PDB file with one MODEL, atoms N, CA, C and O in Angstrom:
MODEL        1
ATOM      1  N   MET A   1      -4.305  -4.986  13.971  1.00  0.00           N
ATOM      2  CA  MET A   1      -4.502  -3.742  13.231  1.00  0.00           C
ATOM      3  C   MET A   1      -5.914  -3.224  13.447  1.00  0.00           C
ATOM      4  O   MET A   1      -6.122  -2.034  13.684  1.00  0.00           O
ATOM      5  N   ALA A   2      -6.876  -4.123  13.364  1.00  0.00           N
ATOM      6  CA  ALA A   2      -8.265  -3.699  13.498  1.00  0.00           C
ATOM      7  C   ALA A   2      -8.537  -3.120  14.884  1.00  0.00           C
ATOM      8  O   ALA A   2      -9.254  -2.128  15.016  1.00  0.00           O
ATOM      9  N   GLU A   3      -7.967  -3.737  15.912  1.00  0.00           N
ATOM     10  CA  GLU A   3      -8.179  -3.226  17.272  1.00  0.00           C
ATOM     11  C   GLU A   3      -7.516  -1.860  17.452  1.00  0.00           C
ATOM     12  O   GLU A   3      -8.078  -0.971  18.092  1.00  0.00           O
ATOM     13  N   MET A   4      -6.325  -1.700  16.886  1.00  0.00           N
ATOM     14  CA  MET A   4      -5.614  -0.427  17.008  1.00  0.00           C
ATOM     15  C   MET A   4      -6.407   0.689  16.322  1.00  0.00           C
ATOM     16  O   MET A   4      -6.533   1.790  16.858  1.00  0.00           O
ATOM     17  N   ILE A   5      -6.937   0.393  15.138  1.00  0.00           N
ATOM     18  CA  ILE A   5      -7.712   1.404  14.410  1.00  0.00           C
ATOM     19  C   ILE A   5      -9.016   1.699  15.138  1.00  0.00           C
ATOM     20  O   ILE A   5      -9.464   2.845  15.154  1.00  0.00           O
ATOM     21  N   LYS A   6      -9.633   0.685  15.741  1.00  0.00           N
ATOM     22  CA  LYS A   6     -10.870   0.928  16.485  1.00  0.00           C
ATOM     23  C   LYS A   6     -10.629   1.837  17.679  1.00  0.00           C
ATOM     24  O   LYS A   6     -11.473   2.670  18.008  1.00  0.00           O
ATOM     25  N   LYS A   7      -9.471   1.681  18.335  1.00  0.00           N
ATOM     26  CA  LYS A   7      -9.179   2.505  19.512  1.00  0.00           C
ATOM     27  C   LYS A   7      -8.932   3.958  19.138  1.00  0.00           C
ATOM     28  O   LYS A   7      -9.379   4.862  19.845  1.00  0.00           O
ATOM     29  N   LYS A   8      -8.228   4.195  18.041  1.00  0.00           N
ATOM     30  CA  LYS A   8      -7.905   5.564  17.637  1.00  0.00           C
ATOM     31  C   LYS A   8      -8.478   5.881  16.259  1.00  0.00           C
ATOM     32  O   LYS A   8      -7.835   6.539  15.441  1.00  0.00           O
ATOM     33  N   ARG A   9      -9.667   5.416  16.022  1.00  0.00           N
ATOM     34  CA  ARG A   9     -10.320   5.603  14.732  1.00  0.00           C
ATOM     35  C   ARG A   9     -10.487   7.072  14.385  1.00  0.00           C
ATOM     36  O   ARG A   9     -10.343   7.454  13.223  1.00  0.00           O
ATOM     37  N   TRP A  10     -10.781   7.881  15.351  1.00  0.00           N
ATOM     38  CA  TRP A  10     -10.997   9.308  15.116  1.00  0.00           C
ATOM     39  C   TRP A  10      -9.739   9.987  14.599  1.00  0.00           C
ATOM     40  O   TRP A  10      -9.827  11.048  13.981  1.00  0.00           O
ATOM     41  N   LEU A  11      -8.570   9.402  14.837  1.00  0.00           N
ATOM     42  CA  LEU A  11      -7.324  10.002  14.395  1.00  0.00           C
ATOM     43  C   LEU A  11      -6.814   9.383  13.100  1.00  0.00           C
ATOM     44  O   LEU A  11      -6.434  10.099  12.173  1.00  0.00           O
ATOM     45  N   TYR A  12      -6.804   8.058  13.035  1.00  0.00           N
ATOM     46  CA  TYR A  12      -6.196   7.379  11.899  1.00  0.00           C
ATOM     47  C   TYR A  12      -7.012   7.461  10.614  1.00  0.00           C
ATOM     48  O   TYR A  12      -6.468   7.765   9.552  1.00  0.00           O
ATOM     49  N   LEU A  13      -8.288   7.197  10.701  1.00  0.00           N
ATOM     50  CA  LEU A  13      -9.095   7.132   9.484  1.00  0.00           C
ATOM     51  C   LEU A  13      -9.141   8.445   8.705  1.00  0.00           C
ATOM     52  O   LEU A  13      -8.957   8.411   7.488  1.00  0.00           O
ATOM     53  N   PRO A  14      -9.375   9.599   9.333  1.00  0.00           N
ATOM     54  CA  PRO A  14      -9.360  10.833   8.542  1.00  0.00           C
ATOM     55  C   PRO A  14      -7.991  11.122   7.919  1.00  0.00           C
ATOM     56  O   PRO A  14      -7.915  11.583   6.780  1.00  0.00           O
ATOM     57  N   ILE A  15      -6.915  10.855   8.657  1.00  0.00           N
ATOM     58  CA  ILE A  15      -5.583  11.090   8.104  1.00  0.00           C
ATOM     59  C   ILE A  15      -5.323  10.170   6.921  1.00  0.00           C
ATOM     60  O   ILE A  15      -4.794  10.611   5.901  1.00  0.00           O
ATOM     61  N   ILE A  16      -5.685   8.908   7.043  1.00  0.00           N
ATOM     62  CA  ILE A  16      -5.482   7.947   5.958  1.00  0.00           C
ATOM     63  C   ILE A  16      -6.298   8.347   4.732  1.00  0.00           C
ATOM     64  O   ILE A  16      -5.772   8.356   3.619  1.00  0.00           O
ATOM     65  N   ILE A  17      -7.556   8.673   4.920  1.00  0.00           N
ATOM     66  CA  ILE A  17      -8.422   9.011   3.791  1.00  0.00           C
ATOM     67  C   ILE A  17      -7.969  10.298   3.116  1.00  0.00           C
ATOM     68  O   ILE A  17      -7.882  10.351   1.889  1.00  0.00           O
ATOM     69  N   ILE A  18      -7.682  11.327   3.891  1.00  0.00           N
ATOM     70  CA  ILE A  18      -7.242  12.603   3.312  1.00  0.00           C
ATOM     71  C   ILE A  18      -5.902  12.451   2.606  1.00  0.00           C
ATOM     72  O   ILE A  18      -5.721  12.961   1.500  1.00  0.00           O
ATOM     73  N   GLY A  19      -4.965  11.756   3.232  1.00  0.00           N
ATOM     74  CA  GLY A  19      -3.659  11.540   2.602  1.00  0.00           C
ATOM     75  C   GLY A  19      -3.768  10.743   1.320  1.00  0.00           C
ATOM     76  O   GLY A  19      -3.101  11.057   0.333  1.00  0.00           O
ATOM     77  N   PHE A  20      -4.594   9.723   1.322  1.00  0.00           N
ATOM     78  CA  PHE A  20      -4.762   8.895   0.136  1.00  0.00           C
ATOM     79  C   PHE A  20      -5.393   9.687  -1.014  1.00  0.00           C
ATOM     80  O   PHE A  20      -4.926   9.614  -2.150  1.00  0.00           O
ATOM     81  N   VAL A  21      -6.444  10.435  -0.717  1.00  0.00           N
ATOM     82  CA  VAL A  21      -7.125  11.204  -1.761  1.00  0.00           C
ATOM     83  C   VAL A  21      -6.220  12.309  -2.308  1.00  0.00           C
ATOM     84  O   VAL A  21      -6.115  12.482  -3.522  1.00  0.00           O
ATOM     85  N   LEU A  22      -5.570  13.053  -1.417  1.00  0.00           N
ATOM     86  CA  LEU A  22      -4.675  14.114  -1.882  1.00  0.00           C
ATOM     87  C   LEU A  22      -3.485  13.547  -2.656  1.00  0.00           C
ATOM     88  O   LEU A  22      -3.071  14.120  -3.664  1.00  0.00           O
ATOM     89  N   GLY A  23      -2.944  12.442  -2.198  1.00  0.00           N
ATOM     90  CA  GLY A  23      -1.840  11.801  -2.918  1.00  0.00           C
ATOM     91  C   GLY A  23      -2.247  11.350  -4.305  1.00  0.00           C
ATOM     92  O   GLY A  23      -1.506  11.556  -5.266  1.00  0.00           O
ATOM     93  N   LEU A  24      -3.410  10.739  -4.422  1.00  0.00           N
ATOM     94  CA  LEU A  24      -3.872  10.305  -5.741  1.00  0.00           C
ATOM     95  C   LEU A  24      -4.152  11.484  -6.664  1.00  0.00           C
ATOM     96  O   LEU A  24      -3.808  11.440  -7.845  1.00  0.00           O
ATOM     97  N   ILE A  25      -4.772  12.534  -6.140  1.00  0.00           N
ATOM     98  CA  ILE A  25      -5.045  13.712  -6.968  1.00  0.00           C
ATOM     99  C   ILE A  25      -3.741  14.330  -7.457  1.00  0.00           C
ATOM    100  O   ILE A  25      -3.610  14.659  -8.636  1.00  0.00           O
ATOM    101  N   TYR A  26      -2.773  14.490  -6.551  1.00  0.00           N
ATOM    102  CA  TYR A  26      -1.497  15.081  -6.952  1.00  0.00           C
ATOM    103  C   TYR A  26      -0.773  14.201  -7.969  1.00  0.00           C
ATOM    104  O   TYR A  26      -0.271  14.688  -8.982  1.00  0.00           O
ATOM    105  N   LEU A  27      -0.726  12.909  -7.686  1.00  0.00           N
ATOM    106  CA  LEU A  27       0.045  12.039  -8.560  1.00  0.00           C
ATOM    107  C   LEU A  27      -0.588  11.867  -9.935  1.00  0.00           C
ATOM    108  O   LEU A  27       0.132  11.725 -10.924  1.00  0.00           O
ATOM    109  N   THR A  28      -1.894  11.875 -10.021  1.00  0.00           N
ATOM    110  CA  THR A  28      -2.517  11.721 -11.333  1.00  0.00           C
ATOM    111  C   THR A  28      -2.494  13.024 -12.124  1.00  0.00           C
ATOM    112  O   THR A  28      -2.504  12.991 -13.354  1.00  0.00           O
ATOM    113  N   LYS A  29      -2.463  14.166 -11.448  1.00  0.00           N
ATOM    114  CA  LYS A  29      -2.429  15.452 -12.156  1.00  0.00           C
ATOM    115  C   LYS A  29      -1.002  15.884 -12.482  1.00  0.00           C
ATOM    116  O   LYS A  29      -0.728  16.326 -13.598  1.00  0.00           O
ATOM    117  N   ALA A  30      -0.100  15.762 -11.523  1.00  0.00           N
ATOM    118  CA  ALA A  30       1.232  16.345 -11.675  1.00  0.00           C
ATOM    119  C   ALA A  30       2.286  15.329 -12.085  1.00  0.00           C
ATOM    120  O   ALA A  30       3.111  15.626 -12.949  1.00  0.00           O
ATOM    121  N   ALA A  31       2.282  14.162 -11.504  1.00  0.00           N
ATOM    122  CA  ALA A  31       3.359  13.208 -11.753  1.00  0.00           C
ATOM    123  C   ALA A  31       2.771  11.816 -11.941  1.00  0.00           C
ATOM    124  O   ALA A  31       2.774  10.999 -11.020  1.00  0.00           O
ATOM    125  N   ASP A  32       2.274  11.561 -13.124  1.00  0.00           N
ATOM    126  CA  ASP A  32       1.586  10.305 -13.397  1.00  0.00           C
ATOM    127  C   ASP A  32       2.491   9.102 -13.195  1.00  0.00           C
ATOM    128  O   ASP A  32       2.021   8.037 -12.795  1.00  0.00           O
ATOM    129  N   TYR A  33       3.772   9.252 -13.461  1.00  0.00           N
ATOM    130  CA  TYR A  33       4.695   8.122 -13.345  1.00  0.00           C
ATOM    131  C   TYR A  33       4.965   7.730 -11.893  1.00  0.00           C
ATOM    132  O   TYR A  33       5.568   6.685 -11.648  1.00  0.00           O
ATOM    133  N   LEU A  34       4.536   8.540 -10.929  1.00  0.00           N
ATOM    134  CA  LEU A  34       4.737   8.204  -9.523  1.00  0.00           C
ATOM    135  C   LEU A  34       3.519   7.535  -8.876  1.00  0.00           C
ATOM    136  O   LEU A  34       3.578   7.144  -7.710  1.00  0.00           O
ATOM    137  N   THR A  35       2.435   7.402  -9.612  1.00  0.00           N
ATOM    138  CA  THR A  35       1.219   6.849  -9.024  1.00  0.00           C
ATOM    139  C   THR A  35       1.406   5.400  -8.581  1.00  0.00           C
ATOM    140  O   THR A  35       1.045   5.048  -7.458  1.00  0.00           O
ATOM    141  N   LEU A  36       1.960   4.565  -9.442  1.00  0.00           N
ATOM    142  CA  LEU A  36       2.139   3.161  -9.078  1.00  0.00           C
ATOM    143  C   LEU A  36       3.122   2.955  -7.921  1.00  0.00           C
ATOM    144  O   LEU A  36       2.828   2.161  -7.028  1.00  0.00           O
ATOM    145  N   PRO A  37       4.269   3.631  -7.896  1.00  0.00           N
ATOM    146  CA  PRO A  37       5.121   3.465  -6.712  1.00  0.00           C
ATOM    147  C   PRO A  37       4.447   3.930  -5.412  1.00  0.00           C
ATOM    148  O   PRO A  37       4.645   3.330  -4.356  1.00  0.00           O
ATOM    149  N   PHE A  38       3.656   4.997  -5.499  1.00  0.00           N
ATOM    150  CA  PHE A  38       2.931   5.476  -4.324  1.00  0.00           C
ATOM    151  C   PHE A  38       1.938   4.422  -3.839  1.00  0.00           C
ATOM    152  O   PHE A  38       1.887   4.122  -2.646  1.00  0.00           O
ATOM    153  N   LEU A  39       1.160   3.868  -4.744  1.00  0.00           N
ATOM    154  CA  LEU A  39       0.176   2.864  -4.354  1.00  0.00           C
ATOM    155  C   LEU A  39       0.857   1.580  -3.881  1.00  0.00           C
ATOM    156  O   LEU A  39       0.360   0.923  -2.966  1.00  0.00           O
ATOM    157  N   SER A  40       1.976   1.217  -4.486  1.00  0.00           N
ATOM    158  CA  SER A  40       2.705   0.025  -4.057  1.00  0.00           C
ATOM    159  C   SER A  40       3.259   0.201  -2.649  1.00  0.00           C
ATOM    160  O   SER A  40       3.184  -0.712  -1.827  1.00  0.00           O
ATOM    161  N   THR A  41       3.808   1.362  -2.380  1.00  0.00           N
ATOM    162  CA  THR A  41       4.325   1.643  -1.039  1.00  0.00           C
ATOM    163  C   THR A  41       3.194   1.632  -0.022  1.00  0.00           C
ATOM    164  O   THR A  41       3.347   1.099   1.077  1.00  0.00           O
ATOM    165  N   LEU A  42       2.070   2.212  -0.382  1.00  0.00           N
ATOM    166  CA  LEU A  42       0.907   2.208   0.496  1.00  0.00           C
ATOM    167  C   LEU A  42       0.438   0.776   0.768  1.00  0.00           C
ATOM    168  O   LEU A  42       0.081   0.445   1.899  1.00  0.00           O
ATOM    169  N   LEU A  43       0.439  -0.070  -0.263  1.00  0.00           N
ATOM    170  CA  LEU A  43       0.029  -1.459  -0.089  1.00  0.00           C
ATOM    171  C   LEU A  43       0.974  -2.198   0.856  1.00  0.00           C
ATOM    172  O   LEU A  43       0.521  -2.954   1.715  1.00  0.00           O
ATOM    173  N   LEU A  44       2.279  -1.987   0.707  1.00  0.00           N
ATOM    174  CA  LEU A  44       3.241  -2.656   1.586  1.00  0.00           C
ATOM    175  C   LEU A  44       3.104  -2.183   3.035  1.00  0.00           C
ATOM    176  O   LEU A  44       3.206  -2.983   3.965  1.00  0.00           O
ATOM    177  N   ILE A  45       2.877  -0.896   3.220  1.00  0.00           N
ATOM    178  CA  ILE A  45       2.710  -0.369   4.580  1.00  0.00           C
ATOM    179  C   ILE A  45       1.455  -0.939   5.225  1.00  0.00           C
ATOM    180  O   ILE A  45       1.490  -1.368   6.379  1.00  0.00           O
ATOM    181  N   LEU A  46       0.359  -0.947   4.499  1.00  0.00           N
ATOM    182  CA  LEU A  46      -0.887  -1.474   5.063  1.00  0.00           C
ATOM    183  C   LEU A  46      -0.798  -2.970   5.324  1.00  0.00           C
ATOM    184  O   LEU A  46      -1.357  -3.463   6.304  1.00  0.00           O
ATOM    185  N   THR A  47      -0.090  -3.708   4.443  1.00  0.00           N
ATOM    186  CA  THR A  47       0.090  -5.139   4.680  1.00  0.00           C
ATOM    187  C   THR A  47       0.920  -5.371   5.936  1.00  0.00           C
ATOM    188  O   THR A  47       0.594  -6.242   6.742  1.00  0.00           O
ATOM    189  N   PHE A  48       1.987  -4.601   6.107  1.00  0.00           N
ATOM    190  CA  PHE A  48       2.802  -4.726   7.315  1.00  0.00           C
ATOM    191  C   PHE A  48       1.993  -4.396   8.563  1.00  0.00           C
ATOM    192  O   PHE A  48       2.095  -5.096   9.570  1.00  0.00           O
ATOM    193  N   LEU A  49       1.188  -3.331   8.506  1.00  0.00           N
ATOM    194  CA  LEU A  49       0.372  -2.961   9.664  1.00  0.00           C
ATOM    195  C   LEU A  49      -0.689  -4.012   9.980  1.00  0.00           C
ATOM    196  O   LEU A  49      -1.107  -4.151  11.129  1.00  0.00           O
ATOM    197  N   GLU A  50      -1.116  -4.742   8.970  1.00  0.00           N
ATOM    198  CA  GLU A  50      -2.093  -5.803   9.183  1.00  0.00           C
ATOM    199  C   GLU A  50      -1.431  -7.016   9.843  1.00  0.00           C
ATOM    200  O   GLU A  50      -2.045  -7.678  10.680  1.00  0.00           O
ATOM    201  N   ILE A  51      -0.205  -7.303   9.477  1.00  0.00           N
ATOM    202  CA  ILE A  51       0.482  -8.504   9.967  1.00  0.00           C
ATOM    203  C   ILE A  51       1.186  -8.253  11.297  1.00  0.00           C
ATOM    204  O   ILE A  51       1.256  -9.155  12.132  1.00  0.00           O
ATOM    205  N   TYR A  52       1.703  -7.062  11.506  1.00  0.00           N
ATOM    206  CA  TYR A  52       2.552  -6.762  12.661  1.00  0.00           C
ATOM    207  C   TYR A  52       1.935  -7.079  14.020  1.00  0.00           C
ATOM    208  O   TYR A  52       2.615  -7.688  14.845  1.00  0.00           O
ATOM    209  N   PRO A  53       0.687  -6.703  14.303  1.00  0.00           N
ATOM    210  CA  PRO A  53       0.159  -6.947  15.660  1.00  0.00           C
ATOM    211  C   PRO A  53       0.080  -8.423  16.043  1.00  0.00           C
ATOM    212  O   PRO A  53       0.157  -8.748  17.227  1.00  0.00           O
ATOM    213  N   SER A  54      -0.071  -9.321  15.072  1.00  0.00           N
ATOM    214  CA  SER A  54      -0.216 -10.735  15.420  1.00  0.00           C
ATOM    215  C   SER A  54       1.111 -11.366  15.827  1.00  0.00           C
ATOM    216  O   SER A  54       1.113 -12.386  16.517  1.00  0.00           O
ATOM    217  N   LYS A  55       2.241 -10.786  15.418  1.00  0.00           N
ATOM    218  CA  LYS A  55       3.587 -11.283  15.726  1.00  0.00           C
ATOM    219  C   LYS A  55       3.827 -12.696  15.188  1.00  0.00           C
ATOM    220  O   LYS A  55       4.844 -13.314  15.503  1.00  0.00           O
ATOM    221  N   ASN A  56       2.910 -13.201  14.391  1.00  0.00           N
ATOM    222  CA  ASN A  56       3.054 -14.531  13.811  1.00  0.00           C
ATOM    223  C   ASN A  56       3.263 -14.353  12.308  1.00  0.00           C
ATOM    224  O   ASN A  56       2.344 -14.555  11.514  1.00  0.00           O
ATOM    225  N   TYR A  57       4.471 -13.976  11.934  1.00  0.00           N
ATOM    226  CA  TYR A  57       4.760 -13.582  10.559  1.00  0.00           C
ATOM    227  C   TYR A  57       4.691 -14.740   9.574  1.00  0.00           C
ATOM    228  O   TYR A  57       4.411 -14.531   8.393  1.00  0.00           O
ATOM    229  N   PHE A  58       4.939 -15.939  10.036  1.00  0.00           N
ATOM    230  CA  PHE A  58       5.049 -17.059   9.104  1.00  0.00           C
ATOM    231  C   PHE A  58       3.856 -18.001   9.151  1.00  0.00           C
ATOM    232  O   PHE A  58       3.973 -19.169   8.781  1.00  0.00           O
ATOM    233  N   SER A  59       2.726 -17.510   9.597  1.00  0.00           N
ATOM    234  CA  SER A  59       1.516 -18.324   9.516  1.00  0.00           C
ATOM    235  C   SER A  59       1.043 -18.344   8.062  1.00  0.00           C
ATOM    236  O   SER A  59       1.437 -17.502   7.255  1.00  0.00           O
ATOM    237  N   LYS A  60       0.214 -19.298   7.752  1.00  0.00           N
ATOM    238  CA  LYS A  60      -0.234 -19.467   6.367  1.00  0.00           C
ATOM    239  C   LYS A  60      -0.952 -18.212   5.852  1.00  0.00           C
ATOM    240  O   LYS A  60      -0.695 -17.767   4.733  1.00  0.00           O
ATOM    241  N   GLY A  61      -1.829 -17.654   6.648  1.00  0.00           N
ATOM    242  CA  GLY A  61      -2.581 -16.470   6.225  1.00  0.00           C
ATOM    243  C   GLY A  61      -1.688 -15.260   6.012  1.00  0.00           C
ATOM    244  O   GLY A  61      -1.856 -14.521   5.041  1.00  0.00           O
ATOM    245  N   ASN A  62      -0.729 -15.055   6.926  1.00  0.00           N
ATOM    246  CA  ASN A  62       0.169 -13.911   6.788  1.00  0.00           C
ATOM    247  C   ASN A  62       1.122 -14.076   5.617  1.00  0.00           C
ATOM    248  O   ASN A  62       1.445 -13.099   4.942  1.00  0.00           O
ATOM    249  N   LEU A  63       1.574 -15.295   5.368  1.00  0.00           N
ATOM    250  CA  LEU A  63       2.431 -15.529   4.195  1.00  0.00           C
ATOM    251  C   LEU A  63       1.681 -15.246   2.898  1.00  0.00           C
ATOM    252  O   LEU A  63       2.242 -14.684   1.958  1.00  0.00           O
ATOM    253  N   ILE A  64       0.417 -15.637   2.856  1.00  0.00           N
ATOM    254  CA  ILE A  64      -0.387 -15.363   1.657  1.00  0.00           C
ATOM    255  C   ILE A  64      -0.545 -13.857   1.466  1.00  0.00           C
ATOM    256  O   ILE A  64      -0.464 -13.367   0.339  1.00  0.00           O
ATOM    257  N   LYS A  65      -0.770 -13.115   2.553  1.00  0.00           N
ATOM    258  CA  LYS A  65      -0.891 -11.658   2.461  1.00  0.00           C
ATOM    259  C   LYS A  65       0.400 -11.030   1.945  1.00  0.00           C
ATOM    260  O   LYS A  65       0.369 -10.169   1.065  1.00  0.00           O
ATOM    261  N   MET A  66       1.536 -11.464   2.495  1.00  0.00           N
ATOM    262  CA  MET A  66       2.822 -10.894   2.081  1.00  0.00           C
ATOM    263  C   MET A  66       3.145 -11.228   0.629  1.00  0.00           C
ATOM    264  O   MET A  66       3.588 -10.362  -0.126  1.00  0.00           O
ATOM    265  N   ILE A  67       2.925 -12.473   0.241  1.00  0.00           N
ATOM    266  CA  ILE A  67       3.215 -12.889  -1.139  1.00  0.00           C
ATOM    267  C   ILE A  67       2.293 -12.168  -2.111  1.00  0.00           C
ATOM    268  O   ILE A  67       2.729 -11.763  -3.189  1.00  0.00           O
ATOM    269  N   SER A  68       1.037 -12.003  -1.750  1.00  0.00           N
ATOM    270  CA  SER A  68       0.099 -11.289  -2.626  1.00  0.00           C
ATOM    271  C   SER A  68       0.513  -9.826  -2.799  1.00  0.00           C
ATOM    272  O   SER A  68       0.486  -9.297  -3.910  1.00  0.00           O
ATOM    273  N   ALA A  69       0.890  -9.185  -1.710  1.00  0.00           N
ATOM    274  CA  ALA A  69       1.331  -7.784  -1.790  1.00  0.00           C
ATOM    275  C   ALA A  69       2.593  -7.670  -2.639  1.00  0.00           C
ATOM    276  O   ALA A  69       2.702  -6.759  -3.460  1.00  0.00           O
ATOM    277  N   LEU A  70       3.537  -8.572  -2.457  1.00  0.00           N
ATOM    278  CA  LEU A  70       4.770  -8.529  -3.250  1.00  0.00           C
ATOM    279  C   LEU A  70       4.495  -8.821  -4.726  1.00  0.00           C
ATOM    280  O   LEU A  70       5.150  -8.248  -5.597  1.00  0.00           O
ATOM    281  N   ALA A  71       3.536  -9.703  -5.019  1.00  0.00           N
ATOM    282  CA  ALA A  71       3.190  -9.983  -6.411  1.00  0.00           C
ATOM    283  C   ALA A  71       2.576  -8.751  -7.084  1.00  0.00           C
ATOM    284  O   ALA A  71       2.881  -8.453  -8.238  1.00  0.00           O
ATOM    285  N   VAL A  72       1.722  -8.047  -6.366  1.00  0.00           N
ATOM    286  CA  VAL A  72       1.124  -6.826  -6.916  1.00  0.00           C
ATOM    287  C   VAL A  72       2.194  -5.765  -7.146  1.00  0.00           C
ATOM    288  O   VAL A  72       2.172  -5.070  -8.163  1.00  0.00           O
ATOM    289  N   VAL A  73       3.125  -5.637  -6.212  1.00  0.00           N
ATOM    290  CA  VAL A  73       4.211  -4.673  -6.366  1.00  0.00           C
ATOM    291  C   VAL A  73       5.096  -5.062  -7.547  1.00  0.00           C
ATOM    292  O   VAL A  73       5.526  -4.188  -8.300  1.00  0.00           O
ATOM    293  N   ALA A  74       5.377  -6.351  -7.724  1.00  0.00           N
ATOM    294  CA  ALA A  74       6.186  -6.794  -8.856  1.00  0.00           C
ATOM    295  C   ALA A  74       5.491  -6.489 -10.186  1.00  0.00           C
ATOM    296  O   ALA A  74       6.142  -6.064 -11.140  1.00  0.00           O
ATOM    297  N   LEU A  75       4.190  -6.702 -10.253  1.00  0.00           N
ATOM    298  CA  LEU A  75       3.449  -6.358 -11.477  1.00  0.00           C
ATOM    299  C   LEU A  75       3.454  -4.854 -11.727  1.00  0.00           C
ATOM    300  O   LEU A  75       3.581  -4.415 -12.870  1.00  0.00           O
ATOM    301  N   ALA A  76       3.318  -4.067 -10.674  1.00  0.00           N
ATOM    302  CA  ALA A  76       3.359  -2.610 -10.823  1.00  0.00           C
ATOM    303  C   ALA A  76       4.738  -2.160 -11.283  1.00  0.00           C
ATOM    304  O   ALA A  76       4.853  -1.257 -12.113  1.00  0.00           O
ATOM    305  N   LEU A  77       5.783  -2.780 -10.751  1.00  0.00           N
ATOM    306  CA  LEU A  77       7.143  -2.441 -11.167  1.00  0.00           C
ATOM    307  C   LEU A  77       7.370  -2.804 -12.631  1.00  0.00           C
ATOM    308  O   LEU A  77       7.975  -2.039 -13.382  1.00  0.00           O
ATOM    309  N   TRP A  78       6.882  -3.973 -13.026  1.00  0.00           N
ATOM    310  CA  TRP A  78       7.004  -4.374 -14.426  1.00  0.00           C
ATOM    311  C   TRP A  78       6.273  -3.383 -15.332  1.00  0.00           C
ATOM    312  O   TRP A  78       6.809  -2.983 -16.366  1.00  0.00           O
ATOM    313  N   TYR A  79       5.080  -2.990 -14.963  1.00  0.00           N
ATOM    314  CA  TYR A  79       4.317  -2.020 -15.749  1.00  0.00           C
ATOM    315  C   TYR A  79       5.038  -0.678 -15.807  1.00  0.00           C
ATOM    316  O   TYR A  79       5.097  -0.034 -16.855  1.00  0.00           O
ATOM    317  N   GLN A  80       5.583  -0.270 -14.671  1.00  0.00           N
ATOM    318  CA  GLN A  80       6.295   0.993 -14.597  1.00  0.00           C
ATOM    319  C   GLN A  80       7.485   0.995 -15.560  1.00  0.00           C
ATOM    320  O   GLN A  80       7.702   1.965 -16.287  1.00  0.00           O
ATOM    321  N   ILE A  81       8.247  -0.090 -15.558  1.00  0.00           N
ATOM    322  CA  ILE A  81       9.416  -0.186 -16.423  1.00  0.00           C
ATOM    323  C   ILE A  81       8.998  -0.245 -17.883  1.00  0.00           C
ATOM    324  O   ILE A  81       9.575   0.435 -18.731  1.00  0.00           O
ATOM    325  N   ALA A  82       7.987  -1.066 -18.172  1.00  0.00           N
ATOM    326  CA  ALA A  82       7.570  -1.261 -19.568  1.00  0.00           C
ATOM    327  C   ALA A  82       6.963  -0.006 -20.167  1.00  0.00           C
ATOM    328  O   ALA A  82       7.224   0.294 -21.333  1.00  0.00           O
ATOM    329  N   VAL A  83       6.174   0.729 -19.427  1.00  0.00           N
ATOM    330  CA  VAL A  83       5.464   1.879 -19.996  1.00  0.00           C
ATOM    331  C   VAL A  83       6.280   3.162 -19.934  1.00  0.00           C
ATOM    332  O   VAL A  83       6.400   3.867 -20.935  1.00  0.00           O
ATOM    333  N   PHE A  84       6.840   3.471 -18.771  1.00  0.00           N
ATOM    334  CA  PHE A  84       7.453   4.778 -18.601  1.00  0.00           C
ATOM    335  C   PHE A  84       8.947   4.807 -18.923  1.00  0.00           C
ATOM    336  O   PHE A  84       9.463   5.859 -19.299  1.00  0.00           O
ATOM    337  N   ILE A  85       9.650   3.696 -18.789  1.00  0.00           N
ATOM    338  CA  ILE A  85      11.076   3.716 -19.036  1.00  0.00           C
ATOM    339  C   ILE A  85      11.402   3.208 -20.440  1.00  0.00           C
ATOM    340  O   ILE A  85      12.111   3.880 -21.189  1.00  0.00           O
ATOM    341  N   ILE A  86      10.897   2.045 -20.800  1.00  0.00           N
ATOM    342  CA  ILE A  86      11.186   1.478 -22.121  1.00  0.00           C
ATOM    343  C   ILE A  86      10.334   2.151 -23.198  1.00  0.00           C
ATOM    344  O   ILE A  86      10.834   2.521 -24.260  1.00  0.00           O
ATOM    345  N   GLY A  87       9.027   2.305 -22.903  1.00  0.00           N
ATOM    346  CA  GLY A  87       8.100   2.827 -23.911  1.00  0.00           C
ATOM    347  C   GLY A  87       8.082   4.292 -23.892  1.00  0.00           C
ATOM    348  O   GLY A  87       7.360   4.911 -24.673  1.00  0.00           O
TER     349      GLY A  87
ENDMDL
END
């Protein structure tokens, strides 16, 4: 991932930063209940992009990254259900 971003840094970084900032501004102003799913999806995409180039999905480091991302998404889902659906 790092090598890919270094090669096309001029293209990826501005798009990522602008998309992230605009997405957060829109979601916090217009649709607060969509902020956590947006950030969770972003986390899963970035985790996949970090793991994908190595092609070694089941190494200890990559498993820790995947489990950590899934744990954060599970906590966000629990919060989403508890606050916006039940509460």
